[in-house]
C-alpha positions in Angstrom: 0.1 3.0 17.0 0.1 2.7 13.2 -0.2 -0.9 12.1 -1.0 -3.5 9.4 -4.7 -4.3 9.8 -4.8 -6.8 6.9 -2.6 -8.2 4.1 -3.7 -9.2 0.6 -2.2 -10.7 -2.6 -3.7 -10.2 -6.0 -3.3 -13.6 -7.7 -5.3 -13.1 -10.9 -6.7 -10.2 -12.9 -10.2 -9.0 -12.1 -10.5 -11.5 -9.2 -10.8 -10.7 -5.5 -7.6 -10.4 -3.7 -6.6 -13.2 -1.3 -6.1 -12.4 2.4 -3.0 -13.7 4.0 -1.5 -13.6 7.6 1.9 -12.7 6.3 3.7 -11.9 3.1 7.3 -11.7 2.0 8.3 -8.4 0.5 11.1 -8.8 -2.1 13.4 -5.8 -2.8 12.5 -4.0 -6.0 9.8 -6.5 -6.9 6.8 -6.3 -4.5 5.1 -9.0 -2.5 6.0 -12.6 -3.3 3.0 -14.3 -5.0 1.3 -11.1 -6.0 0.7 -10.6 -9.7 1.7 -6.9 -9.4 5.2 -7.9 -8.3 7.5 -6.4 -11.0 11.1 -5.2 -10.9 11.5 -1.4 -11.3 7.8 -0.7 -10.9 6.6 2.2 -8.7 3.3 0.3 -8.2 4.7 -2.8 -6.3 2.6 -2.4 -3.2 -0.7 -0.5 -2.6 -1.6 0.7 1.0 -5.1 1.9 1.9 -6.4 3.3 5.2 -8.9 1.1 7.0 -10.6 4.3 8.2 -11.3 5.4 4.6 -12.7 2.0 3.7 -15.0 2.2 6.8 -16.2 5.7 5.9 -17.2 4.5 2.4 -18.8 1.3 3.7 -16.2 -0.9 2.0 -14.5 -4.1 3.2 -10.7 -4.5 3.5 -9.4 -5.9 0.2 -12.4 -4.7 -1.8 -10.4 -1.9 -3.6 -7.5 -4.4 -4.3 -5.0 -3.1 -1.8 -2.1 -5.2 -0.6 -1.9 -3.6 2.9 -4.9 -2.2 4.8 -3.4 0.2 7.4 -4.8 1.5 10.7 -3.9 4.8 12.3 -1.7 6.3 9.7 -2.6 9.1 7.3 -1.3 7.9 4.1 -2.3 10.9 2.0 0.0 13.1 4.2 3.1 11.1 3.1 5.5 12.6 0.6 7.0 10.8 -2.4 10.3 9.3 -1.4 9.2 8.9 2.3 10.0 5.5 3.7 7.9 3.2 5.8 9.3 0.4 8.0 6.7 -2.4 8.1 7.7 -5.6 9.8 11.1 -6.5 8.4 10.6 -4.6 5.2 11.2 -1.0 4.1 8.9 0.6 1.5 9.3 3.9 -0.3 6.3 6.0 -1.3 6.1 6.5 -5.0 2.9 8.5 -5.0 -0.9 8.4 -4.6 -2.9 5.8 -6.3 -5.5 7.3 -8.7 -8.7 5.3 -8.7 -9.4 3.6 -12.0 -12.8 3.0 -13.7 -12.9 -0.5 -12.3 -13.8 1.0 -9.0 -17.2 1.7 -10.5 -17.6 -2.0 -11.0 -17.6 -2.3 -7.2 -20.2 0.4 -6.8 -21.2 3.1 -9.3 -19.6 6.4 -8.4 -16.9 4.8 -6.2 -14.1 6.0 -8.6 -15.2 9.6 -7.8 -15.6 8.9 -4.1 -12.1 7.6 -3.9 -10.4 10.5 -5.6 -7.5 11.6 -3.4 -8.3 8.8 -0.9 -7.4 5.5 -2.7 -4.1 5.2 -0.8 -0.5 5.2 -1.8 1.8 3.2 -4.0 5.2 2.1 -2.9 8.2 0.2 -4.1 10.1 -2.3 -1.8 13.5 -0.9 -0.9 14.4 -3.6 1.6 12.8 -7.0 1.6 11.5 -8.9 4.6 8.5 -10.5 6.2 5.3 -8.4 6.8 2.6 -9.8 9.2 -0.8 -8.7 10.1 -0.5 -6.5 13.3 3.1 -5.3 12.4 3.8 -1.7 13.4 4.2 0.8 10.6 6.9 3.4 11.3 7.1 6.4 9.1 10.5 8.1 8.6 10.3 11.8 8.6 10.5 13.3 5.0 13.9 14.9 5.8 15.4 11.5 6.7 14.0 9.9 3.5 15.6 12.7 1.5 19.0 12.2 3.1 18.8 8.4 2.3 18.0 9.1 -1.3 20.6 11.8 -1.8 18.0 14.6 -1.6 16.0 13.4 -4.5 12.3 13.3 -3.7 
C-alpha cells in the first residue's frame, strides 16, 4: 500500500526542514506553516520516494521534500494526475529538477538525482495529512475528466 512515510515543513531558507506528524494542506496554497506555500504556484508540495533516498544513502527530509512516500512510483505519474492523501487532494504539476544546492549536500548529488528528485504538486482540495496516511492515485484518465481533458 502506498503511504506517507514522513512529513516535513520548510520554515526558513537554506535550513533543514522540520519533521512533523501531521500537516494541514490548504487549497491552492500548500502546507500550512511551510515557506513554499504560495497561491497559484505549481510548486506547493514536493513528494520524494523513500526508496530513492535509500538507494542514494540519503535521509528523509535531506533533499527538502514535504512528503516522503513509500511504495508509489512518483516518476510514472502524469502531469494533471491526482493523489488523495489523507483528507487532501493534490494534483501533479510535474517533475522536480534538482538544483545546484543538492551539491551542497553531497558533491555530484544534483546529477545523481536527475529524473529522480520526485514530483511537484499543487493542493486542489485542502485537508489534514498525517504520517502513515494512504496515498491513492487516480488513473490519468480520471484526472483528465476532472480537469476538462487538460493535462
